[in-house]
C-alpha positions as CSV (number, residue, x, y, z in Angstrom):
1,M,0.0,0.0,0.0
2,S,1.2,3.5,-0.9
3,D,1.6,6.2,1.7
4,R,0.4,8.6,-1.0
5,T,-3.0,10.0,-0.2
6,V,-5.7,11.5,-2.4
7,L,-8.5,13.6,-0.8
8,H,-11.7,13.7,-2.8
9,I,-14.0,16.5,-1.8
10,E,-17.3,15.9,-3.6
11,D,-20.9,16.1,-2.4
12,N,-22.3,13.7,-5.0
13,E,-22.2,10.1,-3.8
14,Y,-22.2,8.7,-7.4
15,N,-19.1,10.8,-8.3
16,R,-17.4,9.7,-5.1
17,K,-18.2,6.1,-5.9
18,I,-16.6,6.4,-9.4
19,V,-13.3,7.8,-7.9
20,R,-13.4,5.2,-5.1
21,Q,-13.7,2.4,-7.7
22,L,-10.9,3.9,-9.9
23,L,-8.5,4.3,-7.0
24,S,-9.3,0.9,-5.5
25,R,-7.2,-0.5,-8.3
26,T,-4.2,1.6,-7.4
27,T,-1.8,2.0,-4.4
28,Y,-3.3,5.4,-3.4
29,R,-5.0,5.8,-0.1
30,L,-8.3,7.7,-0.5
31,L,-9.9,10.1,1.9
32,E,-13.4,11.5,1.2
33,A,-15.3,14.6,2.3
34,A,-18.9,15.5,1.3
35,D,-18.8,19.2,1.7
36,G,-16.4,22.1,1.6
37,E,-16.1,22.6,5.4
38,E,-15.4,18.9,6.0
39,G,-12.9,18.8,3.1
40,L,-11.0,21.8,4.5
41,A,-10.9,20.1,8.0
42,V,-9.7,16.8,6.5
43,A,-7.1,18.5,4.4
44,K,-5.7,20.4,7.3
45,R,-5.7,17.3,9.6
46,E,-4.4,14.7,7.1
47,L,-2.2,16.8,4.8
48,P,-2.9,14.7,1.7
49,D,-0.6,14.5,-1.3
50,L,-3.3,15.5,-3.8
51,I,-6.8,17.1,-3.5
52,L,-9.6,16.6,-6.0
53,M,-12.1,19.5,-5.3
54,D,-15.6,19.9,-6.7
55,V,-16.7,23.5,-7.2
56,Q,-20.4,23.3,-6.2
57,L,-20.2,22.1,-2.6
58,P,-22.5,22.7,0.4
59,K,-21.4,24.8,3.4
60,L,-18.3,26.1,1.7
61,S,-17.8,26.3,-2.1
62,G,-14.8,24.5,-3.7
63,L,-13.3,27.8,-4.8
64,D,-13.5,29.3,-1.3
65,A,-12.1,26.1,0.2
66,T,-9.3,26.3,-2.4
67,R,-8.5,29.9,-1.4
68,L,-8.4,28.9,2.3
69,L,-6.1,25.9,1.6
70,R,-3.7,28.1,-0.4
71,A,-3.7,30.7,2.4
72,D,-2.5,28.1,5.0
73,P,1.2,27.4,4.8
74,R,0.7,23.7,5.7
75,T,-1.6,23.1,2.7
76,A,-0.5,25.9,0.3
77,N,1.6,23.6,-1.8
78,I,-0.6,20.5,-2.0
79,P,-1.5,19.9,-5.7
80,L,-5.2,20.7,-6.0
81,V,-7.3,19.7,-9.0
82,V,-10.7,21.5,-9.3
83,V,-13.3,19.3,-10.9
84,T,-16.1,21.3,-12.4
85,S,-19.2,20.8,-14.6
86,F,-19.1,24.6,-15.3
87,A,-15.9,24.9,-17.3
88,L,-17.8,26.7,-20.1
89,S,-19.0,29.4,-17.8
90,G,-15.5,30.5,-16.9
91,D,-15.1,28.4,-13.7
92,D,-11.9,27.0,-15.2
93,R,-10.3,30.5,-15.0
94,K,-11.9,31.1,-11.6
95,A,-10.4,27.8,-10.4
96,M,-7.0,28.8,-11.5
97,D,-7.3,32.2,-10.0
98,A,-8.3,30.6,-6.7
99,G,-5.1,28.6,-6.7
100,A,-6.0,25.3,-8.4
101,S,-3.0,23.4,-9.9
102,A,-5.3,22.2,-12.7
103,Y,-8.9,21.6,-13.5
104,L,-10.9,18.9,-15.0
105,A,-14.4,19.4,-16.6
106,K,-17.2,17.0,-15.9
107,P,-18.2,14.7,-17.3
108,Y,-14.6,13.3,-17.6
109,S,-13.3,9.9,-18.6
110,P,-11.7,7.7,-16.0
111,R,-8.6,7.7,-18.1
112,D,-8.4,11.5,-18.1
113,L,-8.8,11.6,-14.3
114,M,-6.1,9.0,-13.7
115,A,-3.7,10.8,-16.1
116,L,-4.2,14.0,-14.1
117,I,-3.7,12.2,-10.8
118,H,-0.5,10.5,-12.1
119,R,0.8,13.9,-13.4
120,F,0.8,15.2,-9.9
121,L,1.3,12.0,-8.0
122,P,3.1,9.3,-9.9
123,E,2.4,5.8,-8.5
124,N,5.3,4.1,-6.7
């Protein structure tokens, strides 16, 4: 088992299940959070190696959570991929402005997601 950890912050259970199934075939350890506040708390407590962040989250938006993570020296340099279904509306630019390392538009292919994860977090 790898000691490399991916935190997936996503309120949609179906989307979490897809990522859970994808990463179950890898050496990554997966942490999950269902809203922005929980995601922020898990990120600060666990200091994952990579964060996958949905934009539309309850309690605290993904963009606001991203800004708060970037403002904290302990989490500022963790690669963070914003996953958005609103890439056409300019959320991709907003995500990068908030401090995202990259963004991925929904719907995405499992292959594209894994390629992005491997780009920031090569498997051992």
